[in-house]
Each structure stands twice: as structure tokens, then as C-alpha cells.
C-alpha positions as CSV (number, residue, x, y, z in Angstrom):
1,M,101.6,99.8,114.0
2,E,104.4,100.8,116.6
3,Y,104.5,103.9,118.3
4,K,107.5,105.5,119.8
5,S,108.0,108.8,121.5
6,T,110.1,110.2,124.2
7,D,108.8,112.4,127.6
8,S,112.1,114.8,127.7
9,S,111.9,118.2,126.2
10,D,115.4,117.9,124.9
11,D,113.8,115.0,122.3
12,S,111.0,117.2,121.9
13,A,112.7,120.3,120.9
14,L,114.9,117.8,118.6
15,R,112.1,116.3,116.9
16,E,110.6,119.9,116.1
17,K,113.9,120.9,115.0
18,K,114.4,118.1,112.6
19,L,110.9,118.4,111.1
20,F,111.5,122.0,110.6
21,R,114.4,121.6,108.7
22,I,113.0,118.6,106.5
23,T,109.5,120.7,105.7
24,L,111.8,123.7,105.0
25,R,113.9,121.8,102.4
26,G,110.8,121.0,100.7
27,S,109.3,124.4,100.6
28,L,112.5,125.8,99.2
29,I,111.7,122.8,96.4
30,N,108.4,124.1,96.0
31,V,109.1,127.7,95.8
32,I,111.6,127.0,92.9
33,L,109.4,124.7,91.1
34,L,106.3,127.2,91.7
35,I,108.4,130.1,89.7
36,L,109.6,127.7,87.0
37,K,106.3,125.9,86.3
38,F,104.3,129.4,85.9
39,A,107.2,130.6,83.6
40,A,107.3,127.5,81.7
41,G,103.6,127.2,81.4
42,I,103.0,131.0,80.2
43,W,106.1,130.6,77.8
44,G,105.4,127.3,77.0
45,H,101.4,127.6,76.2
46,S,100.8,124.4,78.6
47,A,97.4,124.5,80.6
48,A,98.8,121.2,82.3
49,I,102.0,122.8,83.5
50,L,100.2,125.7,84.7
51,A,97.8,123.6,86.6
52,D,100.8,121.5,88.1
53,A,102.2,125.1,89.1
54,V,99.0,125.9,91.1
55,H,99.9,122.3,92.9
56,S,102.9,123.5,93.5
57,L,101.4,126.8,95.4
58,T,99.3,124.7,97.6
59,D,102.2,122.4,98.3
60,F,104.1,125.7,99.4
61,A,100.9,127.0,101.4
62,T,100.7,123.7,103.2
63,D,104.4,123.6,104.0
64,I,103.9,126.8,106.2
65,I,100.9,125.3,107.7
66,V,103.1,122.2,108.9
67,I,105.7,124.1,110.3
68,V,103.4,126.2,112.5
69,F,101.2,123.1,113.4
70,V,104.0,120.9,114.1
71,K,105.5,123.6,116.5
72,L,102.3,123.9,118.3
73,S,101.7,120.0,118.7
74,N,104.9,120.1,120.6
75,K,104.1,122.0,123.1
76,P,103.9,120.5,126.4
77,K,100.7,119.5,128.5
78,D,99.5,122.5,130.2
79,K,96.1,123.6,132.6
80,S,94.1,123.9,129.7
81,H,95.3,120.8,127.7
82,D,95.8,118.1,130.0
83,Y,96.2,115.4,126.9
84,G,98.8,118.0,125.3
85,H,98.6,119.6,122.2
86,G,98.8,116.4,119.7
87,K,95.5,117.0,118.0
88,Y,97.2,120.2,116.3
89,E,99.1,117.8,113.9
90,T,95.6,115.9,113.2
91,L,94.2,119.4,112.4
92,A,97.2,120.2,109.9
93,T,96.7,116.6,108.0
94,A,93.0,117.7,107.6
95,I,94.0,121.0,106.1
96,I,96.3,119.7,103.6
97,G,93.7,117.2,102.7
98,I,91.2,119.6,101.8
99,S,93.7,122.0,100.1
100,L,94.7,118.8,97.8
101,L,90.9,118.1,97.5
102,G,90.3,121.8,96.1
103,V,93.2,121.5,93.7
104,G,92.4,118.3,92.6
105,L,88.8,119.7,91.7
106,M,90.1,122.9,90.4
107,V,92.7,121.0,87.8
108,C,89.8,118.9,86.8
109,Y,87.5,121.6,86.0
110,S,90.5,123.6,84.0
111,G,91.0,120.4,82.2
112,I,87.4,119.6,81.2
113,S,86.6,123.4,80.2
114,Q,89.8,123.0,77.9
115,I,88.8,119.4,76.3
116,I,85.1,120.8,75.4
117,Q,86.8,123.9,73.9
118,S,88.8,121.6,71.6
119,L,85.7,119.3,70.8
120,R,84.2,122.6,69.7
121,G,87.2,123.4,67.1
122,E,89.0,125.7,69.1
123,N,92.6,125.9,68.7
124,L,94.3,125.2,72.4
125,G,98.2,125.9,70.9
126,Q,100.6,123.3,71.0
127,P,103.1,123.4,74.0
128,R,106.5,124.0,73.8
129,W,109.6,121.8,74.9
130,I,110.2,124.2,77.9
131,A,107.1,123.2,79.5
132,L,108.1,119.5,79.2
133,A,111.6,120.3,80.6
134,A,109.8,121.7,83.6
135,A,107.4,118.7,84.3
136,L,110.4,116.2,84.2
137,M,112.4,118.5,86.5
138,S,109.3,118.6,88.7
139,I,109.0,114.7,88.8
140,A,112.6,114.5,89.9
141,L,112.7,117.0,92.5
142,K,109.1,116.3,94.1
143,E,110.0,112.4,94.4
144,W,112.9,113.3,96.1
145,A,111.3,115.8,98.3
146,Y,108.7,112.7,98.8
147,R,111.0,110.3,99.8
148,F,113.1,112.5,102.5
149,T,109.9,114.0,103.7
150,A,108.2,110.7,104.3
151,A,111.2,109.0,105.9
152,A,111.4,112.2,108.3
153,G,107.6,111.5,109.3
154,K,108.0,107.9,110.0
155,K,111.1,108.3,112.1
156,Y,109.2,111.2,114.2
157,K,105.9,109.7,114.3
158,S,104.3,112.8,112.6
159,E,101.1,112.7,110.9
160,A,101.1,116.2,109.6
161,V,104.8,115.8,108.0
162,T,103.7,112.4,106.4
163,A,100.7,114.1,105.0
164,N,103.2,116.5,103.7
165,A,105.2,113.9,102.3
166,W,102.0,112.8,100.1
167,H,101.4,116.2,98.7
168,H,105.1,115.9,97.5
169,R,104.2,112.6,95.8
170,S,101.1,113.7,94.3
171,D,102.6,116.6,92.7
172,A,105.5,114.0,91.2
173,L,102.4,111.8,89.8
174,S,100.6,115.1,88.7
175,S,103.9,116.0,86.9
176,I,104.1,112.5,85.4
177,G,100.9,113.1,83.7
178,T,101.6,116.1,82.9
179,A,104.9,115.0,80.7
180,L,103.2,112.6,79.4
181,G,100.1,114.7,77.7
182,I,102.9,117.5,76.7
183,G,105.1,115.3,75.3
184,G,102.4,113.6,73.2
185,A,101.1,117.1,72.3
186,I,104.7,118.1,71.1
187,L,105.6,114.8,69.4
188,L,101.9,114.2,67.3
189,G,101.7,118.2,66.4
190,S,99.1,120.8,66.9
191,N,96.2,118.7,66.4
192,W,96.8,116.4,69.3
193,A,97.2,119.5,71.7
194,V,94.2,118.1,73.7
195,L,96.3,115.6,75.1
196,D,97.5,118.4,77.3
197,P,94.2,119.2,79.3
198,I,93.4,115.5,79.2
199,A,96.6,115.2,81.1
200,A,95.5,117.5,83.8
201,V,92.4,115.6,84.2
202,V,93.9,112.2,84.6
203,V,96.2,114.0,87.2
204,S,93.3,115.5,89.0
205,F,92.2,112.2,89.9
206,F,95.4,110.8,91.5
207,I,95.5,114.3,93.2
208,S,91.7,114.0,94.9
209,K,92.6,110.1,95.7
210,S,95.3,111.3,97.8
211,S,93.1,114.0,99.5
212,Y,90.6,111.3,100.3
213,K,92.8,109.5,102.2
214,L,94.3,112.5,104.1
215,I,91.1,113.8,105.4
216,R,89.4,110.2,106.1
217,N,92.7,109.4,108.7
218,A,92.3,113.0,110.3
219,L,88.5,112.7,110.3
220,S,89.0,109.3,112.0
221,E,91.1,110.7,114.8
222,L,89.5,113.7,115.4
223,L,86.4,111.7,115.9
224,E,88.4,109.6,118.3
225,A,88.6,106.4,116.5
226,S,90.0,103.2,118.1
227,L,93.7,102.0,117.1
228,G,92.3,98.8,115.4
229,D,92.1,95.1,116.6
230,E,95.7,94.5,115.8
231,T,97.0,97.2,118.3
232,E,94.1,96.7,120.6
233,N,95.0,92.7,121.0
234,E,98.4,93.5,121.5
235,I,97.7,96.0,124.5
236,I,95.3,93.2,126.0
237,Q,98.3,90.8,125.5
238,I,100.4,92.9,127.3
239,A,98.3,93.9,130.5
240,E,97.4,90.0,130.9
241,S,100.8,88.5,130.6
242,E,101.4,90.7,134.0
243,D,101.6,88.3,137.0
244,G,98.5,88.3,139.2
245,V,96.3,89.8,136.2
246,I,93.3,87.5,135.6
247,D,91.6,89.5,132.7
248,A,91.9,93.2,131.1
249,H,88.7,94.5,129.6
250,N,86.8,97.7,128.6
251,L,90.2,98.6,126.9
252,Q,89.5,102.2,125.2
253,T,92.3,103.6,122.7
254,R,92.6,106.8,120.5
255,R,95.4,108.9,118.9
256,I,96.7,112.3,120.5
257,G,98.6,113.6,117.2
258,N,101.9,111.6,117.4
259,T,101.3,110.2,120.9
260,I,98.2,107.5,121.8
261,A,96.0,107.3,125.0
262,I,95.1,103.7,126.5
263,E,92.5,103.2,129.1
264,M,91.2,99.7,130.6
265,H,90.0,97.5,133.5
266,I,92.2,95.1,135.2
267,R,91.3,92.2,137.2
268,M,93.5,90.9,140.1
269,P,92.9,89.0,143.2
270,G,91.1,91.0,145.6
271,H,92.9,89.7,148.8
272,I,96.4,91.5,147.4
273,T,97.5,94.5,149.0
274,L,96.8,97.9,147.9
275,Y,100.7,98.0,147.5
276,E,101.0,94.8,145.6
277,A,98.2,95.7,143.1
278,H,99.8,99.3,142.3
279,Q,103.3,97.2,141.7
280,H,101.6,95.5,139.1
281,A,99.8,98.2,137.6
282,T,103.0,100.3,137.3
283,H,104.8,97.2,135.6
284,I,102.3,97.4,133.2
285,E,102.6,100.8,132.3
286,H,106.1,100.5,132.2
287,R,105.7,97.5,129.6
288,L,103.0,99.7,127.6
289,Q,105.1,102.7,127.4
290,A,108.1,100.9,126.4
291,K,106.3,99.4,123.3
292,F,104.1,102.7,122.3
293,G,106.3,105.5,123.8
294,K,106.8,107.3,127.1
295,Q,104.4,109.8,126.4
296,T,101.8,107.4,126.1
297,H,98.4,108.4,128.3
298,I,97.6,105.1,130.3
299,G,94.7,104.9,132.6
300,L,94.1,101.8,134.5
301,H,90.8,100.9,136.7
302,L,91.7,98.0,138.9
303,E,89.1,95.4,140.3
304,P,89.0,92.3,142.2
305,I,87.9,89.1,140.6
306,K,84.3,88.4,140.4
307,I,82.6,85.4,142.7
308,N,79.5,83.8,141.1
309,G,79.4,87.0,139.1
310,K,79.9,89.5,141.5
311,Y,82.2,91.3,143.9
312,E,82.8,89.5,147.4
313,K,84.7,91.1,149.7
314,P,87.8,88.7,150.5
315,V,88.6,87.7,153.9
316,V,91.6,89.9,155.5
317,N,94.2,88.6,157.5
318,T,94.6,90.8,160.2
319,N,98.2,89.8,161.1
320,H,100.4,93.4,160.2
321,Q,103.4,91.6,159.0
322,K,101.4,90.1,156.3
323,L,99.7,93.5,155.3
324,G,103.2,94.8,155.2
325,L,102.4,97.2,158.2
326,H,104.3,98.2,160.9
327,D,103.4,99.1,164.7
């Protein structure tokens, strides 16, 4: 996975502005669908579309969370946050995932309750065409919202916005199940009205699956998980390709919101000057930042080569000119 970001405040402000606009566009869709689904659920006698309406309500709530947390995460480093505020996005992702899980469980419980009622012989009531129309409109609008939100999350490397995109996608999947259940109940008659809550239960599994992925990824970052073997091998290759570097080891990596942190030990010949060692370290830093983003935190510990398993003081030439010194 490639990480690219920028250092400048102008780029950070532009990123925040773009993500705000994308999230606001999605929230407007959620408000429209929220009203439409609740109205269609009541007038159309559909438990599935009402469950879908609750899902849209959580979508709108998470849009607000994303707007607030993305703004916080773009704040520059300060005295009390040496690594920046990127973890705010991670926290937002966790909140979105937990809210999705709550919705999934609630929809499942409601659907199972109505299925039990149907098995007991209670009349659930046949849904109407307005409920099906609302579900079909939700599929189209939420899939559209997913596409433009996911594209923005990928472009600007925002975990919270990407998580919100999957919230849109889960709502689209939810509406597909809802449409199938409502359509079946309408076309097959009142004896098949149970298809409506069955659809709601099926949808709850899709919602719960999406929430699990979001919570897992957020917890992985909050618990300081490394970036993975593929990325770490690439970092080692970049460091060891620098002239004079014999070995790169003790690599430690982690994500900080939309940026990453890299720390490692670099071994070079012990006889080179501090100036030369600094030059090599600077080259490594620039190459890592070119690959993973200018905001990447990099910490390099320089070591001389071990001889017979231990460090040995090199023979220093006292010639000032060779050391780059002047009288």
C-alpha cells in the first residue's frame, strides 16, 4: 500500500475542504433518504424499510462524526501532540464501526421478532409499492454516495472517510435485501409478508460484517500494529540501497491517521565522518518521504559496523583535511 501526503498547510487545508464537501454531499443524501424511508415505511407498512431508515439515521450521525474528526485530525503538531492529531481519524473509524454494529444487531432483533410473530399466526401486513420505490431509490443514491466518497477517501488517504464510504455501501446492500423482501411480499401476496422481516435479518448480517472490518482496522491502529511485511520489506530495501549502508534492522512501523511512522537502526562504516553519516541518513529520509509522504515520521539510529560481533573504535586519521576540518 502506498502512503502519500503533504507537509504544507495549504495542502492540509485543501484536503480538509475537499473531505468536508464530500461528506456534506453524502449527508444531504442521507437526510433525503431518512425522511423518505420513514414516510414510506409508515405508509407502506414495511418493517424492512423502517429498519433501512434507522440505518440511514446512523449514516447521517456518522457523517457528522467524520466532519468533526477530520477537521481535528488535520490540526498541525503542537506541544502536547508531537506526532500530530492523525489518531482522531482512527477514533472516528472506530465510532462508525461500533455504530454500524449496533444498527446490525438492532435490525436483526427486529426482523427475528417479526418472523416469530408470523410463525405464531399473527398478520404482519403486506407492504405497499411506495416502500419498494423507496428501497430502489435508496440503492441508486447510496451506491452513488459510496463511489464518490470512497474515491475521496482513497485520494486523500482518509481512513474515516473510507469507513464512511463503506457505511454508504452497507446501506445500499441493505436496501437491495429490503427491495427483494418487499417485492416478494407484494408480488406473492399477504401470505408471504414474512419475506419483509426475513430480508431485514439478511441485511443485518451484511451490516455486521462491514462493522467488524472497520472496528478491527481501527483497533489494529490504536494498538500500534505494524504496517505489514510487504511495506516493511520495501522500507528496508530503500534504506539498504543507500551507498555506504551495510544493514538496516530493528525496524518499527505504525500508522498515525493518514500518515505513518518509521523508526530503524542503520549500520555504516565506523570510519566515516559525522557529516558523511548525516548526509546518508538525510538521503534515506528523503527517499522514504518521497515514497510514503512528506509528513512521514522517520527516526534513524546510526551504528558502526560490528567486527567479530562487537563495536570497535576505528583508527582515525588525524589529518584535518581528510576529516573535512580547517585550522
